[in-house]
C-alpha positions in Angstrom: 16.6 2.8 12.0 15.9 3.6 8.3 13.2 2.7 5.8 12.8 2.6 2.0 9.5 3.7 0.4 8.7 2.3 -3.0 5.9 3.0 -5.5 4.9 3.2 -9.1 3.7 6.8 -9.9 1.2 7.6 -12.7 2.2 9.9 -15.5 3.2 13.1 -13.6 0.6 15.4 -15.3 -2.3 17.5 -14.0 -3.7 16.8 -11.4 -1.3 14.0 -10.5 1.8 16.2 -10.7 0.7 18.2 -7.6 -0.7 15.1 -5.8 2.4 12.9 -6.4 4.7 15.8 -5.6 3.0 16.2 -2.2 3.2 12.4 -1.6 6.8 11.8 -2.5 8.0 14.9 -0.7 6.2 13.7 2.5 8.0 10.4 2.3 11.3 12.2 2.1 10.4 14.0 5.4 10.5 10.7 7.3 13.9 10.6 9.0 16.4 8.2 7.5 14.1 7.4 4.5 15.0 6.4 1.0 12.7 6.3 -1.9 12.5 4.1 -5.0 10.2 5.2 -7.9 9.5 2.6 -10.6 8.3 3.1 -14.1 9.0 5.2 -17.1 5.9 7.4 -17.1 6.1 11.0 -18.3 7.2 13.5 -15.7 8.6 11.1 -13.1 12.0 12.8 -13.5 10.3 15.9 -12.0 9.3 13.8 -9.0 12.9 12.7 -8.5 13.8 16.3 -7.8 11.8 16.3 -4.5 14.7 14.6 -2.7 18.3 13.5 -3.1 17.3 10.2 -1.6 15.3 9.0 -4.6 16.3 6.2 -6.9 14.5 5.7 -10.1 14.1 2.3 -11.8 12.7 2.8 -15.3 12.4 -0.9 -16.4 9.4 -2.8 -15.0 8.2 -6.2 -16.2 4.7 -5.9 -17.7 1.9 -8.4 -18.6 0.6 -9.0 -22.0 -1.6 -5.9 -21.8 1.4 -3.7 -20.9 0.4 -3.2 -17.3 3.3 -3.3 -14.7 3.6 -6.3 -12.5 4.0 -5.8 -8.8 6.0 -8.9 -8.0 8.8 -7.6 -10.2 8.9 -4.3 -8.2 8.8 -6.1 -4.8 11.7 -8.4 -5.9 13.8 -5.5 -7.2 13.3 -3.6 -4.0 15.0 -6.5 -2.2 18.0 -6.2 -4.5 18.2 -2.4 -4.4 17.2 -1.2 -0.9 19.9 -0.9 1.7 17.5 -0.8 4.6 16.1 -3.7 6.6 12.5 -2.3 6.4 10.6 -1.3 3.3 7.2 0.3 2.7 5.0 -0.1 -0.3 2.8 3.0 -0.6 0.5 4.3 -3.3 1.7 7.5 -5.0 -1.3 9.6 -3.9 -0.6 9.0 -0.1 0.8 11.5 2.3 2.6 9.9 5.3 3.5 11.6 8.6 7.1 12.3 9.6 6.8 10.2 12.7 5.9 7.0 10.8 9.3 5.5 11.5 8.8 6.1 15.2 5.6 4.1 15.1 7.3 1.3 13.2 10.1 1.2 15.8 7.5 1.1 18.6 5.7 -1.8 17.0 8.7 -3.9 16.4 9.9 -3.3 20.0 6.7 -5.1 21.2 6.5 -8.2 19.0 8.9 -10.9 17.7 9.9 -10.4 14.1 8.9 -10.6 11.4 5.8 -8.5 11.4 3.8 -6.6 8.7 2.1 -3.2 9.3 -0.8 -1.9 7.3 -3.0 1.2 7.5 -6.3 2.5 6.3 -6.4 6.0 4.8 -8.2 9.2 5.3 -9.6 10.7 2.1 -9.2 14.4 1.8 -9.5 17.2 -0.8 -6.2 18.9 -1.2 -6.1 21.3 -4.2 -2.8 22.9 -3.2 0.8 22.0 -2.5 1.9 21.1 1.0 3.5 23.8 3.1 7.0 22.5 2.3 8.7 25.6 3.8 7.3 24.8 7.3 8.8 22.3 9.8 5.2 21.8 11.2 3.7 21.1 7.7 1.9 18.0 9.0 0.3 19.9 11.9 -0.8 22.6 9.5 -2.3 20.0 7.1 -4.2 18.3 9.9 -5.5 21.7 11.0 -6.5 22.7 7.5 -8.3 19.4 6.9 -10.1 19.5 10.2 -13.2 17.4 10.0 -13.3 17.4 6.3 -11.9 13.9 5.9 -13.4 10.5 5.4 -11.9 7.2 6.7 -12.0 4.8 3.8 -13.4 1.3 4.2 -11.6 -1.7 5.6 -10.9 -2.8 2.1 -8.7 0.2 1.4 -5.0 -0.5 2.4 -2.5 2.0 1.0 0.6 1.4 3.1 2.4 -1.8 3.9 5.5 -1.9 6.0 7.5 -5.1 6.2 11.0 -6.6 6.3 13.0 -6.5 3.1 12.6 -9.7 1.1 9.4 -10.8 3.0 7.3 -10.8 -0.1 9.8 -12.0 -2.7 7.5 -14.9 -3.6 4.6 -12.7 -4.6 2.5 -13.9 -7.6 2.5 -11.7 -10.7 -0.3 -9.4 -9.8 -0.9 -6.4 -12.2 -1.4 -3.0 -10.7 -4.4 -0.8 -11.0 -8.2 -1.0 -11.4 -10.4 -2.8 -11.4 -9.7 -4.8 -8.3 -6.0 -5.4 -8.2 -6.3 -7.9 -5.2 -2.6 -7.8 -4.4 -3.3 -5.9 -1.1 -5.7 -8.7 -0.1 -3.0 -11.2 -0.8 -0.4 -9.3 1.2 -2.6 -9.6 4.3 -3.6 -13.2 3.6 -0.1 -14.5 2.9 1.4 -13.1 6.1 -1.4 -14.6 8.2 -1.1 -17.9 6.4 2.6 -17.9 7.4 1.7 -17.2 11.0 3.2 -13.7 10.9 1.4 -10.9 12.9 -0.3 -8.2 10.8 -0.7 -5.0 12.7 -3.1 -2.2 11.8 -1.5 1.1 12.6 -4.4 3.4 11.5 -4.8 5.0 14.9 -1.2 5.8 15.3 -0.7 7.8 12.1 -2.5 10.2 9.8 -2.4 8.6 6.4 -3.9 11.0 3.9 -5.2 10.1 0.5 -5.6 13.0 -1.9 -8.8 12.6 -3.8 -8.6 12.5 -7.6 -10.5 11.2 -10.6 -10.4 7.4 -10.7 -10.3 5.3 -13.9 -11.8 2.0 -13.1 -11.6 0.4 -16.5 -15.1 -1.0 -16.6 -16.2 -2.0 -20.1 -12.6 -2.5 -21.3 -12.0 -6.2 -22.1 -8.3 -6.1 -21.2 -8.9 -4.6 -17.8 -11.6 -7.1 -17.0 -9.2 -9.9 -18.1 -6.6 -8.5 -15.7 -9.1 -8.5 -13.0 -9.9 -12.2 -13.6 -6.2 -13.0 -13.7 -5.5 -11.3 -10.4 -8.5 -12.9 -8.8 -7.3 -16.3 -9.9 -3.8 -15.6 -8.5 -5.4 -14.7 -5.2 -7.6 -17.8 -5.3 -10.9 -16.1 -5.4 -13.0 -13.8 -3.3 -12.8 -16.1 -0.3 -9.2 -14.9 0.1 -10.0 -11.2 0.0 -8.5 -10.5 3.4 -8.5 -6.9 4.6 -8.0 -4.7 7.7 -10.6 -6.8 9.6 -8.3 -9.8 9.3 -5.3 -8.1 11.0 -4.1 -9.9 14.1 -3.2 -6.8 16.1 -3.8 -3.1 16.2 -2.2 0.0 17.7 -3.6 2.8 19.7 -2.7 6.5 19.4 0.5 5.9 21.3 1.7 3.0 19.2 0.9 0.4 21.9 0.1 -2.9 20.2 -3.0 -5.0 21.2 -4.2 -8.3 20.0 -7.6 -8.3 18.3 -10.0 -10.0 20.7 -12.9 -10.4 18.3 -12.6 -12.3 15.0 -14.6 -11.9 11.9 -18.4 -12.2 12.2 -19.5 -15.8 11.7 -21.5 -14.8 8.6 -18.3 -13.5 6.9 -16.4 -16.6 7.8 -19.2 -18.8 6.4 -19.4 -16.8 3.2 -15.7 -17.1 2.7 -15.8 -20.9 3.1 -18.5 -21.2 0.5 -16.8 -18.7 -1.8 -13.5 -20.7 -1.6 -15.3 -23.9 -2.7 -17.0 -22.1 -5.6 -13.8 -20.4 -6.7 -11.7 -23.6 -6.5 -13.9 -24.8 -9.3 -14.2 -21.5 -11.1 -10.4 -20.9 -11.3 -9.3 -24.5 -11.6 -6.1 -24.5 -13.7 -5.8 -20.7 -13.8 -4.0 -20.0 -10.5 -0.3 -19.4 -10.7 
């Protein structure tokens, strides 16, 4: 089995050059992995030197504000990737070498298609990974120790799915504030009756902390937020980890979720959907 990781890196300058180098290199350490990096940001050529398995796609369709659109990347991955399984991952995320083993274990237990998603552990990592060591992940886990924070259920930084599964994705723009595409990825799979499995307990997914530009106070970014929210359908469709249909344990064994969302959350969503149906009337793509 093999897998293709794809992502859109930031400009590869301090501190993102170190962060993205760590991330992309970690993806290349997953056996039988390929990597597709989108965009024409400064320094991405340097990232491509991390592995011979990297393909770079410089042209990305952008919205009226110049922000890349994710649906174009997802569609292009279908055309380019030569693997049955693909993984969208943010460029600041370190994945473990055994990720593909977890994917294989999951798909051996459920009928296809399935979608896998994971939360992340936030860590401070001011140095390069130990790339000269075969046990680099064990060393990273040892160095991090208890100095890690599991991000909220709203944070979803890795999606694994069959190639072509999301070719009908609306034109969400990437980035802050509130991209909403990740909520749509969960909601759309569940809407189609496809199992969505949380694999957080089966892998160490590390997010390297860095400054975050949220775009508050910038009219174009707030406009993008509204557009993305309208494409989603409103806050009532903000599905997250809590909505996954299954989860895995430390050994990759899949279990169905026995408890659903709290009644209060369900009621709030119903009300929000009615409100947003009026709010975004005529805006949804």
